[in-house]
N, C-alpha and C positions, 0 to 999 in steps of 0.2 A: 752585788745585791739587785734585786729585780728592778727597783723602782727608779723612774726617769728621774734625772738630777732637778728638774723645773718641778716636780712635785713634793720634793725633801720637805720644802717649809710647807705646802699646805697641809700634809699629813702629818706635820710635827716633829719628823725626824730630826731637823736641825735642833730643836729644843733638846733631843733626847742626847742627840751626840754631844752636844754641849756641856749638860749636865755630866755626863759619862767622863768626858775632857777634864772638867774641874775636878772632880773625884781622884782622878788618877792622878791629875797634877798634885793634888793635897797630899796623896801619899807617896807618889814618884817622883814628882817636881815635874820639869817640863815634858809634856805633852805634845804629838802632832798629830790631827786626824788625816787621813787619806782614805778617800772613799773612790770605789770604779763602781758606777752607776749604769742602769740598763743592761745588765749583761745576761749570756745565755741561762734559759730553762733547760734546755734539752739539747743533747747532740746533735740529736736529728729530728727536726721540726716535723718533718713527714710522718713520722709514726703515730704522731697527736693530734688530737682534734683539740682545737681551742681558737677560741673568737678574740682574745684581748691582745694577742700579740700580732703585729706585723711581720710575719718572717724574714721577708728580703730585709726589713729597716734593722731588725734584731742581728741578721749575720751581717750586715754592712757595717753596722757598729760594732762589732766584735772584731771584724778585718781590721778597720780604721781606728776605732779610738780605743779597744782593749789593749793592744801594744804598748799605747803610750800612758796606759794606766799602769802596766807592768814596768816599762821604763821609770816610771816615778817612785814606785815601791822599791825597786831595786836600788835607786838613787837615796832614799831615804835610808833603806838599809846600810848602804856604804856610809852616810852622814853619822849614823847610829855607830856603826863598828868601828868608824875613827876618832869618836869622841872621848 
């Protein structure tokens, strides 16, 4: 998702995710939420004009943090598949 982690609460996403989690738990049982925040919007930022994103910050985060998010998703999938 595009939003930075520190803005989740400010824009109310935390409440939306909590409500969705509660609904899913009511129907299916235990539920876990995994978020990947501040993700890339474009494959090539040089092709677009934008003033909202810091290109270097986005690319650095994608390089450093996104692989960790992918690993957490993989581990979540492994846990779900093994239970």
